[in-house]
C-alpha positions in Angstrom: 0.0 0.0 0.0 1.3 3.5 -0.8 0.0 4.6 2.6 2.3 2.4 4.6 6.0 2.8 5.1 8.9 1.9 7.5 10.6 4.8 9.2 13.9 5.1 11.1 14.1 6.0 14.8 16.6 8.9 14.3 20.1 7.3 14.6 22.2 5.8 11.9 22.9 3.2 10.7 19.5 1.6 10.5 18.8 -1.7 8.8 16.1 -4.1 7.8 16.2 -7.6 6.4 13.9 -9.2 3.8 13.9 -13.0 3.7 12.8 -15.4 0.9 11.3 -18.9 1.4 14.3 -20.3 -0.4 17.4 -19.2 -2.2 16.4 -17.2 -5.3 18.3 -15.5 -8.2 17.8 -11.8 -8.2 18.5 -9.6 -11.3 17.4 -6.2 -9.9 16.3 -4.5 -6.7 14.3 -1.3 -6.7 13.5 0.9 -3.7 11.3 3.9 -3.0 12.5 5.9 -0.1 12.6 9.4 1.3 15.6 11.4 2.6 18.1 8.5 2.4 21.6 9.7 1.8 23.7 6.5 1.7 22.3 3.0 1.2 24.0 -0.3 1.2 22.5 -3.6 0.0 23.9 -6.9 1.2 22.9 -10.5 0.4 23.2 -13.8 2.2 22.7 -17.4 0.8 22.7 -18.9 4.3 19.7 -20.7 5.9 19.7 -18.0 8.6 20.3 -14.3 8.2 24.0 -14.4 8.7 27.2 -14.1 6.6 26.1 -11.1 4.5 28.2 -9.8 1.6 27.9 -6.4 0.1 26.2 -6.1 -3.3 26.2 -2.3 -3.7 26.6 0.9 -1.8 25.4 4.2 -3.2 24.9 7.8 -2.3 21.4 8.8 -3.4 20.3 12.2 -4.8 18.3 14.4 -2.5 14.8 14.9 -3.9 13.0 17.5 -1.8 9.3 16.7 -1.3 9.4 13.6 -3.5 10.2 9.9 -3.1 13.6 8.7 -4.2 13.2 5.9 -6.7 16.4 3.9 -7.2 17.1 0.7 -9.2 20.1 -1.5 -8.6 21.0 -4.2 -11.1 22.3 -7.3 -9.4 23.0 -9.7 -12.3 22.5 -13.3 -11.3 22.8 -12.7 -7.6 21.8 -15.6 -5.4 20.1 -14.6 -2.1 18.0 -16.1 0.7 18.1 -12.8 2.5 18.7 -9.1 1.5 19.8 -6.6 4.1 19.3 -2.9 3.5 21.5 -0.7 5.6 20.7 3.0 5.7 24.1 4.5 6.6 23.0 8.1 6.6 20.1 10.4 5.8 19.5 14.0 4.7 17.4 14.4 7.9 17.1 12.8 11.4 14.3 10.5 10.1 14.0 8.7 6.7 11.4 6.4 5.3 11.2 3.3 3.0 8.0 3.0 1.1 8.5 0.1 -1.2 11.1 -2.6 -2.0 10.9 -4.8 -5.1 13.2 -7.6 -6.1 13.0 -9.1 -9.6 14.4 -12.5 -10.6 13.6 -16.2 -10.4 
């Protein structure tokens, strides 16, 4: 729903983990967020959410009054879990409105 979102509690870094029922192949991850300055995405192929390795880290553009819409190609990346780490923001609080992963 476009009316729901996850928000930080004011200190950085902040993180959340998305788990899949089994190991999948991901080709692209997209995120809609607000006031995120630096974002890192990590993946794990473990049965439990451990042993993450970095996929990408990026400084996002500030978009005043609009959601940031970012796409990250992750060619043929295997993952059971994706961890999103918000390392810094343009304000004390940031929000994540949607995360999409494409693949098989």
